[in-house]
Structures are given as structure tokens and as C-alpha cells.
LOSE-387342 format. One line per field, with one value per residue (C-alpha): residue number from 1; residue in one letter; z, x, y. Coordinates in Angstrom, 2 decimals, decimal comma. Layout:
BEGIN
num	(NUM  ...)
residu	(A  ...)
z	(Z  ...)
x	(X  ...)
y	(Y  ...)
//
This chain:
BEGIN
num	(1  2  3  4  5  6  7  8  9  10  11  12  13  14  15  16  17  18  19  20  21  22  23  24  25  26  27  28  29  30  31  32  33  34  35  36  37  38  39  40  41  42  43  44  45  46  47  48  49  50  51  52  53  54  55  56  57  58  59  60  61  62  63  64  65  66  67  68  69  70  71  72  73  74  75  76  77  78  79  80  81  82  83  84  85  86  87  88  89  90  91  92  93  94  95  96  97  98  99  100  101  102  103  104  105  106  107  108  109  110  111  112  113  114  115  116  117  118  119  120  121  122  123  124  125  126  127  128  129  130  131  132  133  134  135  136  137  138  139  140  141  142  143  144  145  146  147  148  149  150  151  152  153  154  155  156  157  158  159  160  161  162  163  164  165  166  167  168  169  170  171  172  173  174  175  176  177  178  179  180  181  182  183  184  185  186  187  188  189  190  191  192  193  194  195  196  197  198  199  200  201  202  203  204  205  206  207  208  209  210  211  212  213  214  215  216  217  218  219  220  221  222  223  224  225  226  227  228  229  230  231  232  233  234  235  236  237  238  239  240  241  242  243  244  245  246  247  248  249  250  251  252  253  254  255  256  257  258  259  260  261  262  263  264  265  266  267  268  269  270  271  272  273  274  275  276  277  278  279  280  281  282  283  284  285  286  287  288  289  290  291  292  293  294  295  296  297  298  299  300  301  302  303  304  305  306  307  308  309  310  311  312  313  314  315  316  317  318  319  320  321  322  323  324  325  326  327  328  329  330  331  332  333  334  335  336  337  338  339  340  341  342  343  344  345  346  347  348  349  350  351  352  353  354  355  356  357  358  359  360  361  362  363  364  365  366  367  368  369  370  371  372  373  374  375  376  377  378  379  380  381  382  383  384  385  386  387  388  389  390  391  392  393  394  395  396  397  398  399  400  401  402  403  404  405  406  407  408  409  410  411  412  413  414  415  416  417  418  419  420  421  422  423  424  425  426  427  428  429  430  431  432  433  434  435  436  437  438  439  440  441  442  443  444  445  446  447  448  449  450  451  452  453  454  455  456  457  458  459  460  461  462  463  464  465  466  467  468  469  470  471  472  473  474  475  476  477  478  479  480  481  482  483  484  485  486  487  488  489  490  491  492  493  494  495  496  497  498  499  500  501  502  503  504  505  506  507  508  509  510  511  512  513  514  515  516  517  518  519  520  521  522  523  524  525  526  527  528  529  530  531  532  533  534  535  536  537  538  539  540  541  542  543  544  545  546  547  548  549  550  551  552  553  554  555  556  557  558  559  560  561  562  563  564  565  566  567  568  569  570  571  572  573  574  575  576  577)
residu	(M  R  P  S  S  L  V  S  R  R  V  A  A  A  A  V  S  V  V  L  A  S  G  A  A  A  C  A  G  P  Q  D  S  S  G  G  S  G  A  K  A  G  G  A  G  A  A  P  R  K  G  G  T  L  T  V  L  N  S  E  A  Q  S  D  F  D  P  A  R  L  Y  T  S  G  G  G  N  V  P  S  L  V  F  R  T  L  T  T  R  N  R  E  A  G  A  A  G  T  E  V  V  P  D  L  A  T  D  T  G  R  P  N  K  D  A  T  E  W  T  F  T  L  K  E  G  L  R  Y  E  D  G  T  P  I  T  S  A  D  I  K  Y  G  I  E  R  S  F  A  A  E  L  S  G  G  A  P  Y  L  R  D  W  L  V  G  G  D  T  Y  Q  G  S  Y  K  D  P  K  G  L  A  S  I  V  T  P  D  A  R  T  I  V  F  K  L  R  K  P  E  G  E  F  P  F  V  A  T  Q  T  Q  F  T  P  V  P  K  A  K  D  T  G  A  R  Y  E  E  H  P  V  S  S  G  P  Y  K  V  V  K  N  D  N  D  G  E  H  L  V  L  E  R  N  P  H  W  D  P  K  T  D  P  E  R  K  A  Y  P  D  R  I  D  V  R  S  G  L  D  E  A  V  I  N  Q  R  L  A  T  S  A  G  A  D  A  A  A  V  T  T  D  T  N  L  G  P  A  E  L  A  Q  I  G  A  D  R  E  L  A  A  R  V  G  T  G  R  F  G  F  T  N  Y  L  A  F  N  P  K  V  K  P  F  D  N  P  K  V  R  E  A  I  S  Y  A  V  N  R  T  S  V  V  N  A  A  G  G  S  A  L  A  E  A  A  T  T  F  L  P  E  K  A  A  F  G  H  T  P  Y  D  H  F  P  A  G  K  T  G  N  P  D  K  A  R  Q  L  L  K  E  A  G  Y  P  N  G  L  T  V  T  L  L  H  S  T  A  Q  N  R  A  T  S  P  E  I  A  T  A  V  Q  E  A  L  A  K  A  G  I  T  V  K  L  D  G  Q  E  S  N  A  F  N  E  K  R  W  S  V  K  D  A  P  G  L  F  L  S  R  W  G  A  D  W  P  A  G  G  P  F  L  A  P  I  F  D  G  R  Q  I  V  T  D  G  S  N  Y  N  H  A  Q  L  N  D  P  A  V  N  A  E  I  D  E  I  N  K  L  T  D  L  K  A  A  A  A  R  W  G  A  L  D  K  K  I  G  A  Q  A  L  D  V  P  L  F  H  P  V  Y  K  R  L  V  G  K  D  V  K  N  V  V  I  S  D  W  T  G  V  L  D  V  S  Q  V  A  V  K)
z	(108,18  104,78  102,38  98,95  97,41  99,53  98,96  96,80  93,27  90,72  87,35  83,99  82,99  79,36  79,98  81,11  78,56  75,83  77,40  77,73  74,20  72,98  74,63  76,90  78,79  82,21  84,36  87,94  90,35  93,85  95,57  98,51  101,79  103,71  105,94  103,01  104,48  102,47  99,66  99,08  95,91  93,17  89,52  87,36  90,43  90,16  93,05  92,92  91,65  91,53  88,35  85,81  85,87  87,83  86,32  88,60  86,89  89,01  88,66  91,29  91,06  93,85  94,64  97,58  97,53  100,60  103,81  105,76  103,61  103,21  105,32  104,91  106,86  107,81  105,70  102,50  99,55  96,93  99,52  101,72  98,88  99,35  102,92  105,89  109,34  112,94  112,76  109,94  109,30  109,26  105,56  105,95  104,61  106,67  110,40  110,87  108,79  111,45  113,71  114,01  113,66  113,76  110,63  111,15  114,87  116,64  118,27  118,40  121,11  124,85  126,97  130,45  133,17  132,13  128,33  128,28  127,04  124,23  123,38  120,10  119,04  115,36  113,71  112,69  109,06  107,90  104,89  102,46  98,68  98,58  101,11  104,05  107,44  108,74  112,24  114,97  114,36  110,80  112,15  114,63  111,82  109,52  112,16  112,99  109,36  109,10  111,45  108,87  107,39  103,83  104,39  105,96  105,13  107,15  110,13  112,95  115,99  116,97  117,22  119,97  121,56  121,77  124,55  122,85  119,61  119,76  119,36  117,37  113,83  112,20  111,62  109,14  111,58  114,72  113,89  117,59  117,22  119,70  123,15  123,48  120,86  122,30  120,46  123,05  120,40  116,71  117,24  120,06  119,89  122,76  122,51  125,45  125,31  126,98  127,87  127,86  124,39  124,37  120,60  119,84  117,90  115,36  114,87  114,26  111,00  109,55  106,94  109,23  111,00  107,82  108,24  106,25  105,99  106,80  104,26  101,46  102,43  99,61  101,33  99,19  96,32  98,36  96,95  93,51  94,78  98,40  99,69  99,89  102,99  101,42  98,71  95,84  94,94  92,84  89,38  87,83  89,20  86,45  86,85  90,63  90,81  87,61  86,33  89,03  88,29  91,02  90,68  93,16  95,98  95,90  99,56  100,89  102,90  103,01  106,18  107,97  106,29  106,40  105,63  102,08  99,50  96,71  93,89  90,79  89,56  88,52  89,52  86,90  88,36  85,83  87,10  85,85  84,05  83,70  86,11  83,42  81,29  84,20  84,70  80,96  80,69  83,72  82,37  78,86  80,28  76,96  76,87  80,00  81,46  82,12  84,97  86,24  89,36  90,70  94,17  93,96  91,55  92,53  90,46  90,39  90,64  86,89  86,21  88,81  87,18  83,86  85,40  87,18  83,83  83,21  85,69  84,72  84,99  88,27  89,66  89,31  91,58  95,06  97,95  101,01  103,88  105,24  108,62  107,31  108,42  106,45  108,67  109,08  111,41  113,84  115,19  118,44  118,57  115,79  116,36  116,24  116,61  120,16  121,05  121,54  120,52  117,11  116,61  117,75  115,38  112,44  113,61  113,46  110,15  108,12  105,62  105,49  102,64  100,36  101,53  100,81  97,37  96,73  97,72  95,03  96,59  99,14  97,17  97,80  101,11  104,37  106,66  109,92  113,31  115,20  114,67  114,99  111,97  112,42  113,15  116,41  116,09  116,46  119,50  117,64  120,10  118,45  119,36  117,77  120,15  117,71  115,95  112,76  110,89  107,37  105,95  108,81  111,33  110,35  112,92  115,80  114,31  114,17  117,81  118,88  116,85  118,62  121,99  120,84  120,09  116,36  115,93  112,34  111,41  110,61  107,81  107,93  105,55  104,72  103,53  101,08  98,47  94,74  94,12  92,62  95,35  96,57  100,12  100,75  97,30  95,96  95,73  99,46  100,32  98,23  99,92  103,32  102,07  100,84  104,04  106,33  104,24  105,30  108,91  108,21  107,98  104,91  103,91  101,77  100,06  100,06  97,60  97,65  95,60  97,53  98,86  99,96  101,43  103,52  104,63  105,86  107,62  109,40  110,66  114,28  113,31  110,12  110,41  109,69  111,94  109,60  107,06  105,49  106,66  106,85  108,78  108,13  110,56  110,53  112,01  113,01  116,55  118,30  119,28  115,90  115,25  118,42  119,77  116,80  116,58  120,25  122,38  123,41  123,72  120,00  119,01  116,63  116,57  113,94  111,54  110,46  113,29  113,07  116,33  114,47  117,62  119,44  122,27  125,30  127,93  130,82  131,32  127,67  127,71  130,87  129,46  126,33  128,55  130,55  127,43  125,99  128,99  128,01  126,13  126,05  122,74  123,18  126,51  124,94  122,07  124,51  126,22  122,88  121,97  125,27  124,81  121,30  122,65  125,40  123,03  120,51  122,99  122,71  119,03  117,94  114,53  112,47  111,21  107,67  106,07  105,84  102,28  100,59  98,03  94,80  92,51  89,39  88,79  85,56  84,51  85,29  88,78  91,58  95,37  96,03  99,73  101,12  104,84  107,14  107,82  104,32  102,64  99,34  97,58  99,17  96,41  98,50  98,21  94,49  91,97  88,18  87,33)
x	(99,77  98,72  98,97  98,48  97,97  94,88  93,28  90,16  90,85  88,67  88,96  87,47  84,37  85,49  87,77  85,05  82,60  85,01  85,42  81,70  81,07  83,52  81,48  84,26  83,34  84,52  84,63  83,44  85,73  85,73  82,40  81,70  81,56  78,31  79,66  80,69  84,15  86,22  86,27  87,68  86,90  88,34  87,90  85,92  85,18  88,52  90,87  93,97  97,14  100,81  102,31  101,96  102,77  100,81  100,89  100,45  99,32  99,89  99,90  102,59  106,03  107,20  110,03  112,44  112,36  114,57  112,98  114,49  112,81  109,34  106,44  103,67  100,77  101,36  104,51  102,90  101,58  104,27  107,07  105,78  106,49  110,21  110,53  109,53  109,36  109,12  105,32  102,85  99,17  96,85  96,17  92,44  89,39  87,38  87,82  90,04  92,63  93,10  95,00  98,78  100,42  104,00  106,16  109,89  109,24  107,68  105,06  103,97  106,49  106,76  106,54  107,85  105,41  105,05  105,52  108,80  110,72  109,77  111,49  111,16  112,55  113,16  111,81  114,29  115,30  114,96  117,15  117,85  117,64  121,32  120,74  122,52  120,76  118,73  119,83  118,65  121,77  120,49  117,21  119,07  121,27  118,29  116,63  119,79  120,53  117,00  118,13  120,65  119,73  120,33  117,77  115,05  111,36  110,30  107,95  109,17  108,04  111,35  113,07  110,63  110,18  113,66  116,00  118,56  116,58  116,06  119,80  121,03  122,19  122,29  124,72  126,93  127,84  127,62  128,44  128,33  124,56  121,77  122,28  118,50  118,38  120,02  120,76  121,97  122,03  121,31  117,59  116,75  116,21  115,17  113,90  114,17  111,70  111,58  107,91  105,24  104,01  101,40  100,99  104,64  103,69  101,90  104,97  107,02  105,08  106,80  109,50  112,18  112,06  113,24  116,55  119,43  122,77  125,46  127,88  125,35  124,34  125,12  123,71  121,49  121,83  120,46  117,00  118,20  118,63  117,58  118,33  115,05  113,74  110,31  108,85  110,11  113,41  114,01  115,41  114,71  114,18  114,11  113,64  113,29  110,53  108,69  109,23  109,78  110,07  110,02  110,72  110,62  113,15  114,29  115,30  111,96  110,38  106,56  106,65  108,01  105,55  101,89  100,67  101,95  100,50  102,89  100,99  102,45  105,94  106,57  105,30  105,60  104,91  104,48  103,88  103,55  100,32  97,30  94,57  91,91  94,15  94,70  90,98  90,43  93,09  91,76  88,21  89,21  91,53  93,29  96,43  98,58  96,04  93,68  96,04  96,47  95,57  96,26  97,47  96,83  94,02  90,36  87,24  85,38  81,62  81,05  82,99  81,01  77,79  79,02  80,24  76,93  75,29  77,54  77,08  80,27  82,38  80,74  81,67  85,33  85,08  86,52  85,32  87,35  87,55  90,83  91,03  90,70  88,70  88,07  87,15  86,69  89,42  89,19  92,11  90,74  93,75  92,09  88,91  85,98  86,83  88,06  84,35  83,03  79,52  80,78  82,41  79,23  77,15  79,25  79,00  75,21  75,19  77,20  75,16  76,85  74,65  75,95  79,51  79,20  77,79  80,73  83,08  81,59  78,37  77,50  79,36  82,65  82,08  80,23  79,08  81,03  80,16  83,15  86,83  87,78  86,78  83,82  85,80  86,11  89,89  90,10  87,83  85,03  82,39  79,28  78,49  76,99  77,37  75,81  73,05  72,17  70,53  71,54  71,23  72,24  70,30  70,67  68,08  70,08  73,22  71,63  70,56  74,11  75,54  73,16  74,32  77,91  77,25  76,65  72,88  73,40  75,72  79,42  81,96  84,80  87,46  87,89  91,29  91,18  93,33  92,93  93,90  91,05  91,06  87,44  88,78  90,17  89,26  86,99  83,95  84,05  84,75  81,81  79,47  80,51  80,14  76,60  75,48  76,88  75,25  71,84  72,82  73,90  77,61  79,31  82,28  85,07  87,04  90,83  92,07  95,79  97,86  98,81  102,22  101,09  97,90  99,78  102,42  99,76  97,46  100,37  101,91  101,45  102,25  100,20  97,39  94,01  90,99  89,08  90,38  89,71  91,92  92,20  94,05  94,83  96,00  99,48  97,88  94,31  94,18  93,18  96,70  98,08  94,78  94,26  97,78  99,22  96,09  95,27  98,37  99,66  103,20  103,19  102,57  105,40  106,19  108,94  107,73  104,66  102,12  99,13  97,47  95,23  93,48  96,82  95,10  97,32  94,98  96,82  93,91  93,97  97,75  97,60  94,91  96,99  99,89  97,67  96,25  99,74  100,60  97,97  99,07  95,49  94,56  90,81  90,91  93,00  90,52  87,67  89,69  90,58  86,89  85,96  88,71  87,49  84,00  85,33  87,44  84,59  82,41  84,78  83,88  87,50  86,66  83,69  84,07  82,70  83,15  85,16  86,22  85,31  87,70  86,49  89,01  88,87  90,89  91,63  89,28  91,77  92,66  91,70  91,70  91,17  91,49  90,65  91,12  90,00  93,68  94,54  91,13  92,62  93,53  96,45  98,91  100,42  97,18  96,44  96,60  96,39  96,17)
y	(101,40  102,76  99,83  101,38  97,95  97,51  100,89  100,86  102,01  103,74  102,03  102,97  101,05  100,82  97,85  95,46  96,87  95,79  92,37  91,74  92,91  90,30  87,54  86,31  83,17  82,07  78,96  78,87  80,70  82,13  82,62  84,90  83,04  83,04  85,75  87,87  88,30  85,89  83,39  79,95  78,05  75,91  76,82  74,39  72,25  70,43  69,75  71,95  70,28  71,21  72,61  75,38  79,09  81,65  85,15  88,16  91,38  94,48  98,24  98,84  97,24  94,94  97,36  97,21  93,40  93,22  91,87  94,75  97,39  95,93  97,20  94,66  93,21  89,59  89,33  90,52  88,55  87,94  88,51  85,68  83,23  83,91  85,13  82,97  84,53  83,33  83,45  84,01  84,56  81,57  80,92  80,31  82,12  84,59  85,12  82,05  83,87  86,56  84,15  84,19  80,76  79,38  79,59  79,04  78,69  75,72  77,94  81,58  82,44  81,96  85,13  85,67  86,70  90,34  89,87  91,82  88,79  86,41  83,13  81,21  77,83  77,09  73,96  71,29  70,80  74,42  75,26  78,08  77,74  76,67  73,88  75,52  75,41  78,35  79,35  81,66  83,80  84,42  85,78  87,98  89,29  89,86  92,01  93,94  94,82  96,27  99,06  100,32  103,71  102,48  99,70  101,83  101,49  98,48  98,28  100,57  98,58  96,98  100,36  101,25  97,83  96,27  97,33  99,55  99,64  103,39  104,11  101,09  101,98  98,58  95,72  97,59  100,37  98,24  94,60  93,69  93,72  94,21  92,71  92,51  89,72  86,61  83,36  80,82  78,08  77,57  77,02  79,46  83,20  85,50  89,07  91,47  94,36  97,76  97,29  94,56  93,65  90,90  91,17  90,40  87,21  89,45  91,63  88,48  88,03  91,14  90,49  91,97  88,58  86,83  84,98  86,48  84,61  87,19  85,72  86,28  89,82  92,25  95,34  97,53  95,04  92,14  92,77  91,65  88,10  87,63  84,15  82,29  80,58  80,03  77,78  79,97  81,63  84,75  83,99  87,40  90,90  93,52  97,28  97,26  94,68  95,58  92,03  89,44  85,72  83,09  79,37  76,53  76,43  72,77  72,86  74,09  71,30  71,46  69,35  72,42  74,76  73,68  77,20  77,78  75,38  76,46  74,75  76,52  75,68  79,27  82,74  85,49  88,95  91,78  95,32  98,87  98,02  100,27  99,16  99,09  96,88  94,50  93,98  93,64  90,94  89,05  89,17  88,04  85,33  84,74  82,62  82,96  85,40  82,49  81,58  85,14  87,13  90,61  91,51  95,24  96,15  96,31  96,55  99,85  100,47  100,81  97,62  95,73  96,86  95,49  92,24  91,70  91,03  88,02  85,16  83,35  86,49  87,46  84,04  85,01  88,05  87,51  89,68  90,61  93,07  94,36  96,12  99,67  102,72  105,91  108,83  112,54  113,80  116,72  118,70  120,23  122,56  124,57  126,59  125,96  122,26  122,86  122,97  119,39  120,47  121,58  118,18  116,46  118,59  117,50  113,89  114,16  116,03  113,49  111,49  108,09  106,88  109,62  108,97  105,25  106,06  108,37  105,54  103,32  102,10  99,44  96,77  98,60  100,37  99,73  102,55  102,83  104,31  102,82  103,49  99,82  97,68  95,37  92,20  90,29  90,10  93,89  93,83  95,57  96,80  98,29  101,88  104,96  107,88  110,34  108,36  110,16  107,34  106,44  109,96  112,27  114,34  118,02  119,17  117,70  119,22  122,69  122,37  121,54  124,40  126,79  125,42  125,90  129,57  129,34  129,87  131,04  128,19  128,47  128,12  125,58  124,25  120,55  119,28  116,39  114,72  115,23  111,57  109,55  106,90  107,11  107,33  110,81  112,14  114,91  112,61  111,89  115,52  116,70  114,21  115,59  119,17  118,61  116,89  119,58  122,33  120,98  121,64  125,21  124,42  125,86  123,71  125,14  122,37  122,44  119,81  119,01  116,56  113,42  114,43  117,89  116,43  113,87  116,34  118,75  116,29  114,59  117,81  118,87  122,45  122,81  120,26  121,86  121,53  119,21  116,71  113,34  110,50  106,72  104,05  100,40  97,75  96,24  93,14  92,23  93,57  96,77  97,81  98,91  100,67  102,69  103,28  105,23  107,39  108,06  107,40  110,82  109,53  108,80  112,41  113,36  117,07  117,00  114,30  112,36  112,52  110,17  111,28  113,73  114,98  115,30  113,48  112,98  111,60  109,88  107,49  106,43  106,05  103,96  101,67  101,10  100,02  97,66  96,02  95,57  93,40  90,85  87,74  86,46  88,06  87,55  89,33  92,07  92,43  93,06  95,79  97,42  97,50  99,11  101,70  102,48  103,11  105,36  107,45  107,60  109,49  112,46  113,01  113,29  111,89  110,74  107,13  107,09  103,67  100,47  99,53  96,24  94,74  93,15  91,51  89,37  86,19  84,36  81,58  78,78  79,98  77,59  77,55  81,25  82,01  85,46  86,04  88,83  89,58  90,82  91,08  89,92  86,70  84,82  83,93  81,13  79,15  79,57  76,71  76,88  73,18)
//
């Protein structure tokens, strides 16, 4: 997954400079947890209370507000206020937040012996915003409509996993539905899969598992007023999510939903704002902005330097880490990267300190030597097959180049994006270029605008031998991280291909299948970690860094919770009173 709302952003320092010059004051807010991975705090030391209006200031509009069309991790942030699913993420700070827990269902699902069939039972007393009961048939219908071409955009897993999912064209063209989703009664739903999938409870957090009453489905217009199953209902949706207003759903029963706190009476989401303006308004906290947050705008390095001089303002910065890895990708189908020693040489030559600095410094990026993020939920297993220290080992790189047949060095081209995202952007590319030059490797930079960059790096036919890339997890586990990148059966020859190395190793494919059979997620995590270490030895990529997210909240915002699942503030937990 490539969640743009979670990608580190570069923001002008001028905004916070103006705020600090004005002498803006702030009350106590979120503090970093001891582990540095999450935050949970209450503003001004007061217990959170119900009431008030929470304002959300965003740069990107909450477009496609239809559960079928959303592609989110753990059900999303603002969407999860309206859409409940069979399971959801545990709304706790830090590592506890990586767990999957029941939502509409009584548990996280009951698998058969080989995890090819999953059964869920709905809780009693579930109702929509109009008071009508939520049934298992509504969940089945909600999933089936997500297969319709006009509602595309959601997570793709069910097309591959459900029996018949690969040919099904959605409820509008085929109202008979999928035989692999069975609803024997109003509270029971059974999923029949083509292959074992031990992580199915994680997929059930995606918004495609939101119940949709067939009688209220308005097709492509459903996003204008989706029928709420969550604590809030949509009362306004202007300009395709640019201005979204949510108010309480009177038929939401908190007894059936211990995860969402739903403190505010009203949520006012305003998008299309300049990122610098968002941070300025949050820092100043004037009027309604005192009770405001952002779900998509991070602080940049210059802003953090300014904020660090103001203790009260710094206290309102929440820190989180999402499962994301930025890396240097090799395509061994292109010379000289077909030679493992060349790939190893580059692995030794990279200066991760300079890369981290280019990404905004250690406050916004952490050096990586493993592909899996450094969280237990992913199965992270420490390794560094090509130890180059903090600043690279050009001597070792030169030695390997000589062994590879390049005693006088070589010249390569590095594809990168021109977008100022401090992830695949010119700053990162330049840091790599300068480090490799010390090892005798001349790097020519090929900067492309975002669309052209993505089209080229995801093409089997046209992908270059060396390019910057990144990958984020759809849920906190090793499967959605390693399978799309290294499973040879997921190589796409006529579309977007994420297996950059075009690796098709039968042993790797077989191990992925074996791990997918496991319903013991801790045991599966250990196997994912071991597989990551094994693949890493082939030098198919160079892990560079994992991003860190820093975001401001308004001075009256309380109960900030940041989990290791999303890495950002959970709107469902926030209070403003």
C-alpha cells in the first residue's frame, strides 16, 4: 500500500516562524510514549468529556467516501467514524494498537482447520443511522458491490482470495452474488477462500467489509450519503469530500463498540488547505482551531527546529511510526545489477546518515537495514548482511566492484521522483549519488514527475536497474509487506508490478504459502522475519530508512492516541472538552 496521507511531507518553515513570533501559547498536549512509538495524553490534564466540535484540517480531500472505493489501513481514520467492519484495529497507543479486535463481529473470526474458511457472528443490537438492523446479508452485499467496475479503488485482496472472486463483476451485473460468501442466518457470515489465509481477520478491517443496505444503495452516488453503521453520520459532503461534516448517529450503541470513544458531538473536516497554513493554524490555535487536528499533514525539519524553542508548542507534537520502508530497489534483469557483487557493493557504499539527513533528520527518519519495519507485529528480525556502519564503507564497495570485474568503477543511472516528499525525491537521490561516488560509482540522476516515475518503476518492461522506492503495510504483519514485493506469482507483466527484482524463487513462494496457513499470528510473525532475513542476503534492495511522523494538534485537543498500526492520531479517540 502507498498511503499518501501517511507519507512524510516537506513544509515551509515560515508558517511556524510567524506563529512563534506572535507569541502563541499552548496547553499541555500529547507526549511521546517511553518507547517513542506512540502517544496518549489529555490536554490541560483534564479527563476527556463528550461534546463540542472537532475540526480536521487536511491538505487532501476525503474523496471517494464510499466503503467500496476506499483503500485504507485498518479502516482508515475519518472513514472509521462512519463505517464499522467485521473487525477493526485495537484503539490503543503503541504496540498494543497493532492487534486486530472484533468490531461488528463477536470475535476476530473462526477458521476451519486449514484457514480456507472463516466464519463470523454479528453482535446483537447493531443498527444503522435510520434504526434498521444490520444483517450479515448487508455485509455480503457491501462486499459484492465493491467488485463493480464503477466502484473500483478498494483493497484488492478479496478478488484473489475468495472462490470465484477473480471473475466476479459485482452486484450490479451479477445480482446473484458470490457463492463463496454464505449467510445462513441474519447474524452469521462465512467466507470460502481459494487458499489458506491466516491473516484474514486483518483484511476484515478494510472498509469493503462495511454493511450496505441494498435498498439504500445509490451506486456511484452512495458516497454523498453512505448509511452509517458507526458513531457518526454524514450530514454534508461538498466538492467530493473537500468539506465533510459528521454528526452523531443516534442509533449507534457504544455497548456494541468499545473501540470508538466518539467524544465530540460534531466533526468538521475541511480539506484542500496548504500544508504550511494547516500547521500555522494548529500552532496558533485561534477560535475553532484550538479544537483542531490534521490526519494528513506532518511537520517538516525546519518547523520542528522552530517548535523546539517553545516548550508548550512542542508538547502538542505527537510522534508515531507507521509500517513503512523507503529503499533503493534493484532490477537484476538490467546489467550490471544482474551481478550480485555489484548489488552488494552498492549496499556497502550507501551512507545512511546522509540519507536520513536528506529525509529530514533523525527526528523524521530512522536508518533501516531490514526490509520489514522494526516492530514485533511485522516479525522484525534484526540483520545487516552488508554492514557499512553509519556512513558507508566505500573501501569494501571498491573491493567488491573489483571482484565483479569493475576495477575502475562504473556508471549507473538512478530513477527518482521530482516530488518534494523526502522519500523518493531529489534530496534522497543526491545523498545516494554522493555516497556511491566515494566508492567509484558514478550515478546519473533521472528525475521524473510522480506519474511518470511510478509508471516506470512499476513496469516489468521498462523498469530501470536502479531506482528509489517505498512500501507501506496494509496491516501490521509481514504478509502484506513481503508477498507483494517478493512473491513471484504476483509479478504483473501488463500493469503495476511491485516485485521490483522480479524474484520468482520457488522456495520463497512455498514459504509464503506455508506462513499463510498459520492462524497463530505470533508464530507467523517469526516466520515472516526469518524469510525477510533470507531474502535480504540476496541484496535485491538496500533498505534506507523508516519514516517518523510528527504532527501538531490544537491546544484544546485531549486524549491523543497514536498506535503502531497507523502511526498517526486516531480521530475516534479525540476529545475537545
